[in-house]
C-alpha positions in Angstrom: 0.0 0.0 0.0 1.5 3.4 -1.0 2.3 5.9 1.7 -0.5 8.2 2.6 0.3 11.8 1.7 -0.8 14.8 3.8 -2.9 17.4 2.0 -4.1 20.7 3.4 -7.3 22.2 2.0 -7.9 25.9 2.8 -11.5 26.5 2.0 -14.5 27.6 4.0 -17.1 25.8 1.9 -18.3 22.7 3.8 -19.6 21.0 0.7 -16.2 21.2 -1.0 -14.6 19.9 2.2 -16.7 16.8 1.9 -15.9 16.5 -1.8 -12.2 16.7 -1.1 -12.5 14.1 1.7 -14.3 11.6 -0.6 -12.2 12.1 -3.7 -8.9 12.1 -1.9 -9.7 9.3 0.6 -6.4 7.6 -0.1 -4.6 10.5 1.6 -4.8 12.3 4.9 -6.8 15.5 4.3 -6.8 18.3 6.8 -8.9 21.4 6.5 -8.5 25.1 7.5 -11.4 27.4 7.0 -9.3 30.6 7.2 -6.0 31.8 5.8 -4.9 32.9 9.2 -5.2 29.4 10.6 -3.4 27.9 7.7 -0.4 30.3 7.9 -0.3 29.7 11.7 -0.2 25.9 11.2 2.7 26.1 8.7 4.6 28.7 10.7 4.3 26.3 13.7 5.9 23.5 11.6 3.0 21.5 10.3 4.1 19.5 7.3 2.0 18.8 4.2 2.8 17.3 0.8 0.2 19.4 -1.1 -2.0 22.4 -0.4 -5.3 23.4 -2.1 -6.1 27.1 -1.5 -9.4 28.9 -2.2 -8.9 32.5 -3.2 -12.3 33.6 -1.8 -11.8 33.3 2.0 -13.2 35.5 4.7 -10.5 37.6 6.5 -7.2 36.9 4.9 -7.9 36.3 1.2 -6.2 33.6 -0.8 -3.9 36.1 -2.4 -2.9 37.4 1.0 -2.2 33.7 2.0 0.0 33.3 -1.1 2.0 36.4 -0.1 2.5 35.0 3.4 3.5 31.6 2.0 6.2 33.4 0.0 7.6 34.8 3.3 7.7 31.4 5.1 8.5 29.2 2.1 11.3 26.7 2.7 13.0 24.3 0.4 10.5 21.5 1.3 7.4 23.8 1.2 4.5 21.9 -0.6 3.1 22.9 -3.9 0.0 25.1 -3.7 -2.9 24.6 -6.1 -5.3 27.5 -6.2 -9.0 27.2 -6.8 -11.5 29.9 -7.6 -14.8 30.7 -9.2 -13.1 33.7 -10.7 -12.4 32.7 -14.3 -10.6 35.7 -15.7 -7.0 35.3 -17.0 -5.7 38.1 -14.7 -6.8 36.1 -11.6 -5.1 33.0 -12.8 -1.9 34.9 -13.8 -1.8 36.6 -10.4 -2.1 33.4 -8.5 0.6 31.7 -10.6 2.9 34.7 -10.3 2.5 34.6 -6.6 3.6 31.0 -6.1 0.7 28.7 -7.1 1.8 25.8 -9.3 -1.7 25.3 -10.8 -5.1 26.8 -11.0 -8.5 25.0 -10.8 -11.8 26.6 -11.7 -14.8 26.0 -9.5 -16.9 24.0 -9.7 -14.1 21.5 -9.2 -14.4 18.3 -11.2 -13.3 14.9 -9.7 -11.0 14.1 -12.7 -9.3 17.5 -12.5 -8.8 17.2 -8.8 -7.4 13.6 -9.0 -5.2 14.5 -12.0 -3.6 17.5 -10.3 -3.1 15.6 -7.1 -1.4 12.8 -8.9 0.7 15.2 -10.9 2.1 17.0 -7.9 2.3 14.1 -5.4 3.6 11.7 -8.0 1.4 8.9 -6.7 -1.5 7.0 -8.2 -4.9 7.7 -6.7 
């Protein structure tokens, strides 16, 4: 059995949290509903293999989270995949320019989620 990877999902949408849990059941999935909590976890030394980040969060926006991630990024910092219902090219470019490795549009499809997870974790689902 392959090693379970640790995935952090930063999203305040409960329905999406359930979706991530079901689709990524081969992995350990942890959730944060705020950018502040996610940054605090990572600053405290929490280790993850992959991060999914919603741009539309209450309080600290996803873009603000990406900025903080740049400040605390280490050599072993996990890849960050951004998701958003904003579909304009400028939003995607801004996310990628600020450290995201990929961009998913909402609604998130199962095949897209599995494909990106496999691509950045290097493990079959």
